[in-house]
C-alpha positions in Angstrom: 12.5 -19.5 -12.9 9.3 -18.2 -11.5 9.1 -14.6 -10.3 6.4 -13.1 -8.2 5.5 -9.4 -8.1 3.0 -7.7 -5.9 1.3 -4.5 -6.9 -0.6 -2.3 -4.6 -3.8 -0.8 -6.1 -5.7 1.7 -4.1 -9.2 2.5 -5.5 -11.6 5.0 -4.3 -15.3 4.3 -4.4 -17.6 7.2 -3.9 -21.2 7.9 -4.3 -22.4 9.4 -7.6 -19.4 11.4 -9.0 -20.0 13.7 -11.8 -16.9 14.4 -13.8 -13.4 13.6 -12.6 -11.5 15.0 -9.7 -7.8 15.4 -9.2 -5.8 14.2 -6.2 -2.2 14.4 -5.0 -0.3 11.5 -3.4 2.9 11.9 -1.5 5.3 9.2 -0.3 8.0 9.1 2.2 10.4 6.3 2.8 11.8 5.4 6.2 11.3 7.1 9.6 12.4 10.4 11.2 14.1 8.7 14.1 17.6 7.6 13.2 17.9 4.9 15.8 14.6 3.3 15.0 15.5 3.4 11.3 18.7 1.5 12.0 16.6 -1.2 13.7 14.2 -1.5 10.8 17.2 -1.9 8.4 18.7 -4.6 10.6 15.4 -6.5 10.7 14.8 -6.1 7.0 11.6 -4.1 7.4 10.7 -1.5 4.8 8.5 1.4 5.7 6.7 3.8 3.3 4.2 6.4 4.2 1.4 7.7 1.9 -0.6 10.8 2.1 -3.4 11.3 -0.4 -5.1 14.7 -0.6 -8.1 15.9 -2.5 -11.2 18.0 -1.8 -13.2 15.1 -3.4 -12.1 12.4 -0.9 -14.4 13.3 1.9 -17.2 10.8 2.3 -15.6 8.3 -0.1 -14.9 4.6 0.5 -11.7 2.9 -0.7 -10.1 -0.5 -1.3 -6.6 -1.8 -1.0 -6.0 -4.6 -3.6 -2.8 -6.7 -4.1 -2.3 -8.4 -7.4 0.2 -11.3 -7.6 1.9 -11.9 -10.9 3.8 -15.1 -11.9 5.9 -15.0 -15.0 4.3 -11.8 -16.0 0.7 -13.1 -15.7 -1.9 -12.2 -13.1 -2.3 -15.2 -10.8 -4.1 -13.9 -7.8 -6.1 -10.8 -6.7 -6.5 -10.2 -3.0 -8.7 -7.4 -1.5 -6.7 -6.6 1.6 -9.1 -4.0 2.9 -12.5 -2.5 1.9 -13.7 0.6 3.8 -17.3 -0.4 3.1 -17.1 -2.9 5.9 -18.0 -0.2 8.4 -18.9 3.5 8.4 -15.9 4.1 10.7 -13.5 3.5 7.8 -15.0 5.9 5.4 -12.8 9.0 4.6 -14.0 11.8 6.8 -11.6 14.6 5.7 -9.9 15.8 2.5 -7.0 13.4 3.1 -6.1 9.8 3.7 -2.8 8.8 5.3 -1.4 5.4 5.9 1.9 3.5 6.1 3.0 0.3 4.4 5.4 -2.0 6.1 6.9 -5.1 4.4 9.3 -7.8 5.5 10.6 -11.2 4.3 10.4 -13.6 7.2 12.7 -16.4 8.0 9.9 -18.8 7.1 9.6 -17.9 3.4 6.7 -15.4 3.8 6.4 -12.0 2.3 4.6 -10.0 5.0 2.8 -6.7 4.3 0.9 -4.5 6.7 -1.2 -1.4 6.0 -1.3 0.9 9.0 -4.0 3.6 9.3 -5.0 5.8 12.1 -6.4 3.4 14.7 -6.4 0.2 12.7 -4.3 -2.0 10.4 -4.6 -4.8 7.9 -2.0 -7.5 7.3 -1.3 -10.3 4.8 1.3 -13.0 4.4 2.2 -14.6 1.1 4.3 -17.7 0.6 7.5 -17.2 -1.3 9.7 -19.9 -2.8 13.1 -20.1 -1.0 15.0 -19.3 -4.2 13.0 -16.1 -4.7 13.2 -14.9 -1.1 15.8 -12.2 -1.7 14.0 -10.8 -4.7 11.2 -9.0 -2.8 11.3 -5.4 -1.7 8.8 -2.5 -1.2 9.3 -0.4 -4.3 7.5 2.8 -5.2 6.2 3.0 -8.8 6.8 6.8 -8.6 10.5 6.5 -9.3 12.5 9.3 -7.7 9.5 11.6 -7.4 7.8 11.9 -4.0 4.7 13.8 -5.2 2.3 12.9 -8.0 -1.0 14.1 -9.3 -3.6 11.6 -10.5 -7.3 11.4 -11.2 -9.8 9.9 -8.8 -12.3 7.5 -10.3 
């Protein structure tokens, strides 16, 4: 039986960085509005918000990369978004916030959308019918909602 897993990798690309900087990332599942949250559950849509904060973020570029694994082996790497495409996308403050929405469609697609302030990027991936119910947006943070990490 083949299994596919998707991994979100967010990498920050800056100009010359001397040394390493620390950053904090926070996540939040769901929405604040109860009625809308019920609709998302009904439609099978997962929503997770991310807020990354560091004094070193300002002026940096970033990429969103999805890696697909089949039977534990990397089978595909997809650059979903690269902020180098336009100056507009470069981080202008000390934080970067975005939401990730996912859904399994009735047509055997895993759909994922990254929503930023004023723009979004979306991808669809084909899923075998037997694997359709085995996909979900999962945080690699476990039960924690706040983590510290090093920017590269």
